[in-house]
C-alpha positions in Angstrom: 132.2 84.7 123.0 128.5 85.4 123.6 127.3 82.0 122.4 129.3 80.3 125.1 128.1 82.8 127.7 124.5 81.8 127.0 125.4 78.1 127.1 127.0 78.4 130.5 124.9 81.2 131.9 128.0 83.5 132.5 128.7 87.2 132.4 125.2 88.1 133.7 123.2 86.3 131.1 120.7 83.5 131.8 121.3 80.0 130.4 119.6 80.0 127.0 120.5 77.2 124.6 118.2 78.5 121.9 119.9 81.9 122.0 123.3 80.2 122.1 122.5 78.2 119.0 121.3 81.3 117.2 124.5 83.1 117.9 126.6 80.2 116.8 124.6 80.0 113.6 125.1 83.7 113.1 128.9 83.4 113.6 129.0 80.5 111.1 126.9 82.5 108.6 129.3 85.4 108.9 132.2 83.1 108.0 133.8 83.0 111.4 134.6 79.3 111.6 136.9 79.8 114.6 134.4 81.9 116.4 131.6 79.6 115.6 133.4 76.4 116.7 135.1 77.5 119.9 135.2 73.8 121.0 131.5 73.8 122.0 129.1 71.1 121.0 126.4 73.6 120.1 128.7 75.5 117.8 129.9 72.2 116.2 126.2 71.4 115.5 125.6 74.8 114.0 128.7 74.6 111.8 127.6 71.1 110.7 124.2 72.5 109.7 125.9 75.3 107.8 128.1 72.9 105.9 125.2 70.7 105.1 123.3 73.7 103.8 126.2 74.4 101.5 126.1 70.8 100.2 129.2 69.7 102.1 127.7 66.6 103.6 130.9 64.9 104.6 132.2 68.0 106.5 128.8 68.4 108.1 129.0 64.8 109.3 132.4 65.4 110.8 131.1 68.3 112.9 128.1 66.4 114.0 130.2 63.4 115.0 132.4 65.6 117.2 129.4 67.2 118.8 127.7 63.9 119.3 130.8 62.5 121.1 130.4 65.6 123.4 126.9 64.5 124.3 124.9 66.7 121.8 121.7 64.7 121.2 120.6 66.5 118.0 124.0 65.8 116.5 123.8 62.2 117.3 120.4 62.0 115.7 121.8 63.6 112.5 124.7 61.2 112.5 122.4 58.2 112.8 120.1 59.6 110.1 123.0 60.3 107.7 124.3 56.8 108.4 121.0 55.2 107.5 120.3 57.4 104.4 123.8 57.8 103.1 125.9 54.8 104.3 128.7 55.7 101.9 129.5 58.9 103.9 130.2 57.2 107.2 131.9 53.9 108.1 130.6 51.4 110.6 133.7 52.0 112.6 133.0 55.8 112.8 129.4 55.2 113.7 130.4 52.8 116.5 133.0 55.2 117.8 130.6 58.1 117.8 127.8 56.1 119.4 130.2 54.9 122.2 131.4 58.4 122.7 127.9 59.8 122.9 126.8 57.1 125.4 129.9 57.4 127.5 129.5 61.2 127.7 125.9 60.9 128.7 126.7 58.4 131.4 129.5 60.6 132.8 127.3 63.6 133.2 124.2 61.8 134.4 123.2 62.7 138.0 121.8 60.0 140.2 
């Protein structure tokens, strides 16, 4: 999948997170949920945005929470904002679990 190639800088392409996000958005827009997700935090973020644009806030939040637990900062920001503005969509337990996952991931990948 090309989006993953740009995220990882594989197959002769340079690392380019903006291009990766664009490709994941395009895959989601074309209806390829599986191609868009692929287990990647950028794709989860993109699918979350797509679901949010369709008015599926709860589904969007689920994708953002998964991406946030994988260390995706923009997803964590969206989860926090959603929790503040629409507390009925996310439980305190889910917020705590997502926050702990985000922090744990960031600590694991931090280089000294």
